[in-house]
TIMARPA-27112 format. One record per residue: residue number from 0; x, y, z of N, C-alpha, C in turn; residue in one letter. Coordinates in steps of 0.001 Angstrom, whole numbers. Last residue first. Layout:
BEGIN
<r n="NUM" n_c1="X" n_c2="Y" n_c3="Z" ca_c1="X" ca_c2="Y" ca_c3="Z" c_c1="X" c_c2="Y" c_c3="Z" res="A"/>
...
This chain:
BEGIN
<r n="115" n_c1="-9072" n_c2="5825" n_c3="13462" ca_c1="-9781" ca_c2="4916" ca_c3="14369" c_c1="-11048" c_c2="5599" c_c3="14837" res="V"/>
<r n="114" n_c1="-8854" n_c2="7030" n_c3="10060" ca_c1="-8655" ca_c2="7098" ca_c3="11504" c_c1="-9532" c_c2="6120" c_c3="12269" res="P"/>
<r n="113" n_c1="-7581" n_c2="5132" n_c3="7237" ca_c1="-8586" ca_c2="6014" ca_c3="7849" c_c1="-8436" c_c2="5953" c_c3="9367" res="W"/>
<r n="112" n_c1="-6153" n_c2="4332" n_c3="4091" ca_c1="-5964" ca_c2="4526" ca_c3="5529" c_c1="-7060" c_c2="5444" c_c3="6045" res="F"/>
<r n="111" n_c1="-5616" n_c2="2108" n_c3="1521" ca_c1="-6533" ca_c2="3123" ca_c3="2028" c_c1="-6394" c_c2="3148" c_c3="3552" res="I"/>
<r n="110" n_c1="-3538" n_c2="1233" n_c3="-1172" ca_c1="-3756" ca_c2="1225" ca_c3="281" c_c1="-4649" c_c2="2400" c_c3="675" res="A"/>
<r n="109" n_c1="-2786" n_c2="-851" n_c3="-3697" ca_c1="-3599" ca_c2="324" ca_c3="-3407" c_c1="-3954" c_c2="227" c_c3="-1925" res="L"/>
<r n="108" n_c1="207" n_c2="-1974" n_c3="-5259" ca_c1="-720" ca_c2="-2031" ca_c3="-4138" c_c1="-1553" c_c2="-752" c_c3="-4131" res="W"/>
<r n="107" n_c1="1841" n_c2="-3757" n_c3="-7608" ca_c1="1133" ca_c2="-2493" ca_c3="-7413" c_c1="64" c_c2="-2710" c_c3="-6350" res="I"/>
<r n="106" n_c1="4962" n_c2="-4996" n_c3="-8233" ca_c1="3735" ca_c2="-5261" ca_c3="-7489" c_c1="3103" c_c2="-3904" c_c3="-7216" res="T"/>
<r n="105" n_c1="6836" n_c2="-5548" n_c3="-11198" ca_c1="6314" ca_c2="-4637" ca_c3="-10180" c_c1="5041" c_c2="-5185" c_c3="-9522" res="P"/>
<r n="104" n_c1="8764" n_c2="-8594" n_c3="-11382" ca_c1="7744" ca_c2="-7700" ca_c3="-11935" c_c1="7232" c_c2="-6765" c_c3="-10840" res="N"/>
<r n="103" n_c1="10717" n_c2="-9893" n_c3="-9889" ca_c1="10907" ca_c2="-9739" ca_c3="-11338" c_c1="9922" c_c2="-8775" c_c3="-11988" res="T"/>
<r n="102" n_c1="10113" n_c2="-10242" n_c3="-7206" ca_c1="11393" ca_c2="-9616" ca_c3="-7548" c_c1="11569" c_c2="-9334" c_c3="-9042" res="P"/>
<r n="101" n_c1="7193" n_c2="-9571" n_c3="-5449" ca_c1="7707" ca_c2="-10179" ca_c3="-6671" c_c1="9009" c_c2="-9483" c_c3="-7076" res="D"/>
<r n="100" n_c1="7982" n_c2="-9273" n_c3="-1976" ca_c1="7231" ca_c2="-8836" ca_c3="-3152" c_c1="7917" c_c2="-9439" c_c3="-4362" res="T"/>
<r n="99" n_c1="7896" n_c2="-10087" n_c3="1460" ca_c1="8258" ca_c2="-10457" ca_c3="94" c_c1="7382" c_c2="-9717" c_c3="-883" res="R"/>
<r n="98" n_c1="7161" n_c2="-9001" n_c3="3870" ca_c1="8296" ca_c2="-9919" ca_c3="3877" c_c1="8729" c_c2="-10354" c_c3="2479" res="T"/>
<r n="97" n_c1="6106" n_c2="-6188" n_c3="5485" ca_c1="6121" ca_c2="-6793" ca_c3="4158" c_c1="7359" c_c2="-7695" c_c3="4101" res="E"/>
<r n="96" n_c1="4599" n_c2="-6344" n_c3="8734" ca_c1="5662" ca_c2="-5973" ca_c3="7806" c_c1="5516" c_c2="-6746" c_c3="6510" res="R"/>
<r n="95" n_c1="2887" n_c2="-5165" n_c3="11716" ca_c1="3016" ca_c2="-5991" ca_c3="10522" c_c1="4196" c_c2="-5506" c_c3="9680" res="H"/>
<r n="94" n_c1="823" n_c2="-4715" n_c3="14516" ca_c1="2179" ca_c2="-4646" ca_c3="13954" c_c1="2329" c_c2="-5662" c_c3="12829" res="R"/>
<r n="93" n_c1="-1902" n_c2="-2881" n_c3="14763" ca_c1="-1547" ca_c2="-4294" ca_c3="14564" c_c1="-209" c_c2="-4282" c_c3="13829" res="V"/>
<r n="92" n_c1="-2623" n_c2="-207" n_c3="14865" ca_c1="-1677" ca_c2="-711" ca_c3="15864" c_c1="-1464" c_c2="-2228" c_c3="15814" res="H"/>
<r n="91" n_c1="-5690" n_c2="-679" n_c3="13159" ca_c1="-4703" ca_c2="230" ca_c3="13729" c_c1="-3905" c_c2="-473" c_c3="14824" res="A"/>
<r n="90" n_c1="-5998" n_c2="-3663" n_c3="11158" ca_c1="-6492" ca_c2="-2718" ca_c3="12172" c_c1="-5346" c_c2="-1854" c_c3="12686" res="A"/>
<r n="89" n_c1="-6044" n_c2="-4328" n_c3="7900" ca_c1="-5099" ca_c2="-4308" ca_c3="9014" c_c1="-5577" c_c2="-3240" c_c3="9988" res="I"/>
<r n="88" n_c1="-7405" n_c2="-6365" n_c3="5426" ca_c1="-7671" ca_c2="-5300" ca_c3="6395" c_c1="-6667" c_c2="-5442" c_c3="7526" res="F"/>
<r n="87" n_c1="-6679" n_c2="-7095" n_c3="2053" ca_c1="-6408" ca_c2="-7372" ca_c3="3451" c_c1="-6757" c_c2="-6149" c_c3="4290" res="L"/>
<r n="86" n_c1="-7148" n_c2="-8805" n_c3="-1118" ca_c1="-7110" ca_c2="-7637" ca_c3="-244" c_c1="-7029" c_c2="-8068" c_c3="1201" res="Y"/>
<r n="85" n_c1="-6293" n_c2="-9783" n_c3="-4438" ca_c1="-6461" ca_c2="-10135" ca_c3="-3029" c_c1="-6348" c_c2="-8868" c_c3="-2186" res="D"/>
<r n="84" n_c1="-5666" n_c2="-8961" n_c3="-6997" ca_c1="-7068" ca_c2="-8909" ca_c3="-6607" c_c1="-7335" c_c2="-9356" c_c3="-5171" res="E"/>
<r n="83" n_c1="-2677" n_c2="-10765" n_c3="-7165" ca_c1="-3545" ca_c2="-9772" ca_c3="-7795" c_c1="-4999" c_c2="-10013" c_c3="-7401" res="A"/>
<r n="82" n_c1="-2011" n_c2="-12112" n_c3="-3867" ca_c1="-1798" ca_c2="-12059" ca_c3="-5314" c_c1="-2757" c_c2="-11005" c_c3="-5869" res="A"/>
<r n="81" n_c1="-537" n_c2="-12443" n_c3="-734" ca_c1="-1527" ca_c2="-11734" ca_c3="-1535" c_c1="-1096" c_c2="-11740" c_c3="-2993" res="L"/>
<r n="80" n_c1="-182" n_c2="-14414" n_c3="2067" ca_c1="294" ca_c2="-14178" ca_c3="709" c_c1="-840" c_c2="-13540" c_c3="-79" res="T"/>
<r n="79" n_c1="431" n_c2="-13772" n_c3="5447" ca_c1="-566" ca_c2="-13850" ca_c3="4393" c_c1="101" c_c2="-13564" c_c3="3058" res="T"/>
<r n="78" n_c1="1250" n_c2="-15127" n_c3="8582" ca_c1="1735" ca_c2="-14538" ca_c3="7337" c_c1="716" c_c2="-14809" c_c3="6241" res="E"/>
<r n="77" n_c1="1531" n_c2="-14883" n_c3="12122" ca_c1="697" ca_c2="-15116" ca_c3="10948" c_c1="1330" c_c2="-14475" c_c3="9730" res="R"/>
<r n="76" n_c1="3033" n_c2="-13892" n_c3="14210" ca_c1="3552" ca_c2="-15022" ca_c3="13445" c_c1="2747" c_c2="-15362" c_c3="12212" res="G"/>
<r n="75" n_c1="2278" n_c2="-11580" n_c3="15455" ca_c1="1863" ca_c2="-12822" ca_c3="16113" c_c1="2306" c_c2="-14075" c_c3="15346" res="D"/>
<r n="74" n_c1="3038" n_c2="-9606" n_c3="13665" ca_c1="3907" ca_c2="-9858" ca_c3="14810" c_c1="3542" c_c2="-11159" c_c3="15531" res="E"/>
<r n="73" n_c1="2523" n_c2="-10743" n_c3="10302" ca_c1="2073" ca_c2="-10053" ca_c3="11511" c_c1="2954" c_c2="-10467" c_c3="12673" res="F"/>
<r n="72" n_c1="3474" n_c2="-10201" n_c3="6936" ca_c1="3612" ca_c2="-10976" ca_c3="8175" c_c1="3174" c_c2="-10110" c_c3="9341" res="Q"/>
<r n="71" n_c1="2579" n_c2="-10422" n_c3="3645" ca_c1="2504" ca_c2="-9569" ca_c3="4824" c_c1="2536" c_c2="-10478" c_c3="6041" res="V"/>
<r n="70" n_c1="3888" n_c2="-10731" n_c3="384" ca_c1="3550" ca_c2="-11363" ca_c3="1657" c_c1="3545" c_c2="-10312" c_c3="2757" res="N"/>
<r n="69" n_c1="2725" n_c2="-10335" n_c3="-3030" ca_c1="3541" ca_c2="-10000" ca_c3="-1867" c_c1="3053" c_c2="-10727" c_c3="-634" res="G"/>
<r n="68" n_c1="2476" n_c2="-9673" n_c3="-6578" ca_c1="2202" ca_c2="-10452" ca_c3="-5364" c_c1="3136" c_c2="-10012" c_c3="-4245" res="S"/>
<r n="67" n_c1="806" n_c2="-8222" n_c3="-9456" ca_c1="1961" ca_c2="-8779" ca_c3="-8761" c_c1="1559" c_c2="-9596" c_c3="-7551" res="G"/>
<r n="66" n_c1="-1688" n_c2="-5753" n_c3="-9009" ca_c1="-828" ca_c2="-6490" ca_c3="-9938" c_c1="365" c_c2="-7000" c_c3="-9148" res="K"/>
<r n="65" n_c1="-3150" n_c2="-4943" n_c3="-6851" ca_c1="-3746" ca_c2="-4791" ca_c3="-8175" c_c1="-2995" c_c2="-5607" c_c3="-9221" res="L"/>
<r n="64" n_c1="-3854" n_c2="-5844" n_c3="-3687" ca_c1="-2820" ca_c2="-5990" ca_c3="-4705" c_c1="-3521" c_c2="-5933" c_c3="-6058" res="V"/>
<r n="63" n_c1="-5122" n_c2="-3638" n_c3="-1241" ca_c1="-5404" ca_c2="-4620" ca_c3="-2285" c_c1="-4205" c_c2="-4645" c_c3="-3231" res="I"/>
<r n="62" n_c1="-5776" n_c2="-2814" n_c3="2156" ca_c1="-4856" ca_c2="-2835" ca_c3="1026" c_c1="-5274" c_c2="-3924" c_c3="50" res="V"/>
<r n="61" n_c1="-6673" n_c2="-718" n_c3="4689" ca_c1="-7218" ca_c2="-1738" ca_c3="3790" c_c1="-6340" c_c2="-1672" c_c3="2551" res="W"/>
<r n="60" n_c1="-5960" n_c2="225" n_c3="8000" ca_c1="-5504" ca_c2="133" ca_c3="6611" c_c1="-6245" c_c2="-1003" c_c3="5904" res="E"/>
<r n="59" n_c1="-6381" n_c2="2664" n_c3="10616" ca_c1="-6720" ca_c2="1382" ca_c3="9998" c_c1="-6214" c_c2="1409" c_c3="8565" res="H"/>
<r n="58" n_c1="-3637" n_c2="4459" n_c3="12170" ca_c1="-4847" ca_c2="4380" ca_c3="11341" c_c1="-5125" c_c2="2934" c_c3="10946" res="S"/>
<r n="57" n_c1="-1236" n_c2="4319" n_c3="13378" ca_c1="-2339" ca_c2="4810" ca_c3="14209" c_c1="-3666" c_c2="4800" c_c3="13451" res="S"/>
<r n="56" n_c1="834" n_c2="1444" n_c3="12836" ca_c1="133" ca_c2="2633" ca_c3="12357" c_c1="-1012" c_c2="3021" c_c3="13274" res="Q"/>
<r n="55" n_c1="3593" n_c2="78" n_c3="12707" ca_c1="2643" ca_c2="199" ca_c3="13817" c_c1="1902" c_c2="1505" c_c3="13591" res="D"/>
<r n="54" n_c1="5698" n_c2="-2095" n_c3="11027" ca_c1="4779" ca_c2="-972" ca_c3="10894" c_c1="3811" c_c2="-1044" c_c3="12065" res="Y"/>
<r n="53" n_c1="8783" n_c2="-2995" n_c3="12573" ca_c1="7431" ca_c2="-3332" ca_c3="12170" c_c1="6675" c_c2="-2039" c_c3="11920" res="W"/>
<r n="52" n_c1="12357" n_c2="-3291" n_c3="11877" ca_c1="11134" ca_c2="-2852" ca_c3="12521" c_c1="9849" c_c2="-3328" c_c3="11891" res="G"/>
<r n="51" n_c1="14710" n_c2="-4056" n_c3="10634" ca_c1="14792" ca_c2="-3560" ca_c3="12007" c_c1="13444" c_c2="-3226" c_c3="12638" res="S"/>
<r n="50" n_c1="14336" n_c2="-4647" n_c3="8003" ca_c1="14491" ca_c2="-5771" ca_c3="8936" c_c1="14424" c_c2="-5323" c_c3="10391" res="A"/>
<r n="49" n_c1="11860" n_c2="-2794" n_c3="6269" ca_c1="13178" ca_c2="-2819" ca_c3="6918" c_c1="13239" c_c2="-3925" c_c3="7971" res="P"/>
<r n="48" n_c1="9906" n_c2="-4833" n_c3="4039" ca_c1="10008" ca_c2="-3827" ca_c3="5099" c_c1="11416" c_c2="-3881" c_c3="5684" res="S"/>
<r n="47" n_c1="11065" n_c2="-5373" n_c3="673" ca_c1="10501" ca_c2="-5839" ca_c3="1935" c_c1="10583" c_c2="-4683" c_c3="2925" res="T"/>
<r n="46" n_c1="10954" n_c2="-5655" n_c3="-2915" ca_c1="11163" ca_c2="-4926" ca_c3="-1669" c_c1="10515" c_c2="-5636" c_c3="-482" res="H"/>
<r n="45" n_c1="10521" n_c2="-6628" n_c3="-5439" ca_c1="11498" ca_c2="-7319" ca_c3="-4608" c_c1="11749" c_c2="-6637" c_c3="-3275" res="G"/>
<r n="44" n_c1="9136" n_c2="-3886" n_c3="-6025" ca_c1="9752" ca_c2="-4886" ca_c3="-6907" c_c1="10879" c_c2="-5542" c_c3="-6125" res="K"/>
<r n="43" n_c1="6194" n_c2="-1866" n_c3="-5648" ca_c1="7306" ca_c2="-2632" ca_c3="-5085" c_c1="7873" c_c2="-3554" c_c3="-6152" res="S"/>
<r n="42" n_c1="4316" n_c2="955" n_c3="-5249" ca_c1="4903" ca_c2="92" ca_c3="-6265" c_c1="6163" c_c2="-532" c_c3="-5664" res="V"/>
<r n="41" n_c1="1281" n_c2="2101" n_c3="-4069" ca_c1="2616" ca_c2="1656" ca_c3="-3670" c_c1="3109" c_c2="699" c_c3="-4753" res="I"/>
<r n="40" n_c1="-859" n_c2="4758" n_c3="-3772" ca_c1="-416" ca_c2="3703" ca_c3="-4683" c_c1="1019" c_c2="3384" c_c3="-4277" res="R"/>
<r n="39" n_c1="-3122" n_c2="5627" n_c3="-1135" ca_c1="-1782" ca_c2="5593" ca_c3="-1709" c_c1="-1652" c_c2="4474" c_c3="-2737" res="E"/>
<r n="38" n_c1="-5319" n_c2="7736" n_c3="501" ca_c1="-5208" ca_c2="6646" ca_c3="-466" c_c1="-3835" c_c2="6751" c_c3="-1114" res="I"/>
<r n="37" n_c1="-6688" n_c2="8622" n_c3="3608" ca_c1="-5557" ca_c2="8749" ca_c3="2696" c_c1="-5506" c_c2="7515" c_c3="1792" res="R"/>
<r n="36" n_c1="-8906" n_c2="10511" n_c3="5569" ca_c1="-8725" ca_c2="9326" ca_c3="4722" c_c1="-7582" c_c2="9600" c_c3="3750" res="V"/>
<r n="35" n_c1="-9279" n_c2="12928" n_c3="6827" ca_c1="-8681" ca_c2="11841" ca_c3="7591" c_c1="-8469" c_c2="10561" c_c3="6819" res="G"/>
<r n="34" n_c1="-10303" n_c2="14556" n_c3="4734" ca_c1="-11125" ca_c2="14234" ca_c3="5906" c_c1="-10604" c_c2="13023" c_c3="6678" res="D"/>
<r n="33" n_c1="-8117" n_c2="13303" n_c3="2284" ca_c1="-9233" ca_c2="14181" ca_c3="2616" c_c1="-9970" c_c2="13650" c_c3="3835" res="R"/>
<r n="32" n_c1="-6003" n_c2="12610" n_c3="-256" ca_c1="-6024" ca_c2="12761" ca_c3="1194" c_c1="-7112" c_c2="13770" c_c3="1530" res="S"/>
<r n="31" n_c1="-4868" n_c2="10533" n_c3="-2869" ca_c1="-5907" ca_c2="11398" ca_c3="-2328" c_c1="-5783" c_c2="11445" c_c3="-817" res="L"/>
<r n="30" n_c1="-2421" n_c2="9414" n_c3="-3570" ca_c1="-3417" ca_c2="9667" ca_c3="-4609" c_c1="-4439" c_c2="10683" c_c3="-4127" res="I"/>
<r n="29" n_c1="933" n_c2="9383" n_c3="-2933" ca_c1="-370" ca_c2="9718" ca_c3="-2349" c_c1="-1309" c_c2="10107" c_c3="-3483" res="E"/>
<r n="28" n_c1="3048" n_c2="6807" n_c3="-3672" ca_c1="2457" ca_c2="8020" ca_c3="-4225" c_c1="1096" c_c2="8241" c_c3="-3571" res="Q"/>
<r n="27" n_c1="6029" n_c2="5208" n_c3="-3170" ca_c1="4727" ca_c2="5487" ca_c3="-2555" c_c1="4236" c_c2="6823" c_c3="-3075" res="I"/>
<r n="26" n_c1="8162" n_c2="2673" n_c3="-4123" ca_c1="7632" ca_c2="3982" ca_c3="-4515" c_c1="6232" c_c2="4148" c_c3="-3937" res="N"/>
<r n="25" n_c1="10990" n_c2="1171" n_c3="-2609" ca_c1="9553" ca_c2="1133" ca_c3="-2851" c_c1="9053" c_c2="2548" c_c3="-3145" res="E"/>
<r n="24" n_c1="14065" n_c2="1795" n_c3="-4340" ca_c1="13278" ca_c2="1661" ca_c3="-3123" c_c1="11804" c_c2="1644" c_c3="-3511" res="Q"/>
<r n="23" n_c1="14761" n_c2="1494" n_c3="-6899" ca_c1="15787" ca_c2="1221" ca_c3="-5901" c_c1="15161" c_c2="1083" c_c3="-4523" res="F"/>
<r n="22" n_c1="13384" n_c2="1244" n_c3="-9479" ca_c1="12765" ca_c2="980" ca_c3="-8180" c_c1="13837" c_c2="573" c_c3="-7172" res="L"/>
<r n="21" n_c1="13050" n_c2="3081" n_c3="-12273" ca_c1="14055" ca_c2="2601" ca_c3="-11327" c_c1="13412" c_c2="2451" c_c3="-9964" res="D"/>
<r n="20" n_c1="10553" n_c2="3811" n_c3="-13328" ca_c1="11430" ca_c2="2890" ca_c3="-14062" c_c1="12479" c_c2="2281" c_c3="-13149" res="K"/>
<r n="19" n_c1="7281" n_c2="4032" n_c3="-11931" ca_c1="8699" ca_c2="4399" ca_c3="-11888" c_c1="9556" c_c2="3352" c_c3="-12596" res="P"/>
<r n="18" n_c1="4486" n_c2="4383" n_c3="-14077" ca_c1="5192" ca_c2="3570" ca_c3="-13089" c_c1="6667" c_c2="3965" c_c3="-13098" res="L"/>
<r n="17" n_c1="2500" n_c2="5787" n_c3="-15557" ca_c1="3649" ca_c2="6482" ca_c3="-14970" c_c1="4309" c_c2="5686" c_c3="-13853" res="A"/>
<r n="16" n_c1="-431" n_c2="3820" n_c3="-14807" ca_c1="343" ca_c2="4751" ca_c3="-15636" c_c1="1506" c_c2="5329" c_c3="-14833" res="A"/>
<r n="15" n_c1="-2047" n_c2="2402" n_c3="-13200" ca_c1="-1007" ca_c2="1643" ca_c3="-13886" c_c1="-121" c_c2="2530" c_c3="-14753" res="F"/>
<r n="14" n_c1="-3945" n_c2="4157" n_c3="-12257" ca_c1="-3045" ca_c2="3538" ca_c3="-11283" c_c1="-1898" c_c2="2758" c_c3="-11927" res="L"/>
<r n="13" n_c1="-4562" n_c2="7195" n_c3="-13702" ca_c1="-4577" ca_c2="5769" ca_c3="-13960" c_c1="-3537" c_c2="5124" c_c3="-13057" res="N"/>
<r n="12" n_c1="-6588" n_c2="10032" n_c3="-12692" ca_c1="-5418" ca_c2="9374" ca_c3="-13263" c_c1="-5648" c_c2="7902" c_c3="-13496" res="G"/>
<r n="11" n_c1="-7287" n_c2="12746" n_c3="-10486" ca_c1="-7681" ca_c2="11881" ca_c3="-11594" c_c1="-6433" c_c2="11209" c_c3="-12139" res="D"/>
<r n="10" n_c1="-6008" n_c2="14034" n_c3="-8383" ca_c1="-7401" ca_c2="13633" ca_c3="-8210" c_c1="-7907" c_c2="12700" c_c3="-9309" res="P"/>
<r n="9" n_c1="-3246" n_c2="14607" n_c3="-7322" ca_c1="-3576" ca_c2="13579" ca_c3="-8311" c_c1="-5028" c_c2="13128" c_c3="-8190" res="H"/>
<r n="8" n_c1="-2786" n_c2="16255" n_c3="-5241" ca_c1="-2314" ca_c2="16725" ca_c3="-6536" c_c1="-2719" c_c2="15765" c_c3="-7646" res="Q"/>
<r n="7" n_c1="-5642" n_c2="16392" n_c3="-3026" ca_c1="-4420" ca_c2="15789" ca_c3="-3545" c_c1="-4034" c_c2="16424" c_c3="-4869" res="S"/>
<r n="6" n_c1="-8076" n_c2="17207" n_c3="-2259" ca_c1="-6953" ca_c2="17928" ca_c3="-1691" c_c1="-5624" c_c2="17382" c_c3="-2191" res="S"/>
<r n="5" n_c1="-10728" n_c2="17674" n_c3="-4603" ca_c1="-9774" ca_c2="16793" ca_c3="-3928" c_c1="-8613" c_c2="17613" c_c3="-3402" res="A"/>
<r n="4" n_c1="-13575" n_c2="19772" n_c3="-4018" ca_c1="-12357" ca_c2="19451" ca_c3="-4749" c_c1="-11431" c_c2="18565" c_c3="-3922" res="P"/>
<r n="3" n_c1="-16832" n_c2="18535" n_c3="-3645" ca_c1="-15717" ca_c2="19154" ca_c3="-2945" c_c1="-14433" c_c2="18791" c_c3="-3689" res="K"/>
<r n="2" n_c1="-19389" n_c2="19135" n_c3="-5999" ca_c1="-18386" ca_c2="18225" ca_c3="-5467" c_c1="-17279" c_c2="19015" c_c3="-4789" res="A"/>
<r n="1" n_c1="-22187" n_c2="19935" n_c3="-6636" ca_c1="-21233" ca_c2="20694" ca_c3="-5846" c_c1="-20228" c_c2="19757" c_c3="-5194" res="N"/>
<r n="0" n_c1="-23781" n_c2="19908" n_c3="-9712" ca_c1="-23234" ca_c2="19084" ca_c3="-8661" c_c1="-22150" c_c2="19885" c_c3="-7943" res="M"/>
């Protein structure tokens, strides 16, 4: 089999392993990046997006909560609550922000980004 090697430093692993002990800020770890696709593990604990702004990404995003819970609000006023195993598609340039994550237990997100 002629598999192309992963361009990330973390081609193999466990998404629940090596969780950061101190979560003063949200922890974002790039799992894989190849051919315009990026996969990240995000660990939150009571974190929200900065009050001063919205995410406005040039890529599409598909995100799933693997553990914990969180809320995502859209600029149009819509807000979605995600619990473990819930997922969400966010089209490129749809402004959004994280308004809540579980303050007592880590929330583990898996986010996949790809170009328009």
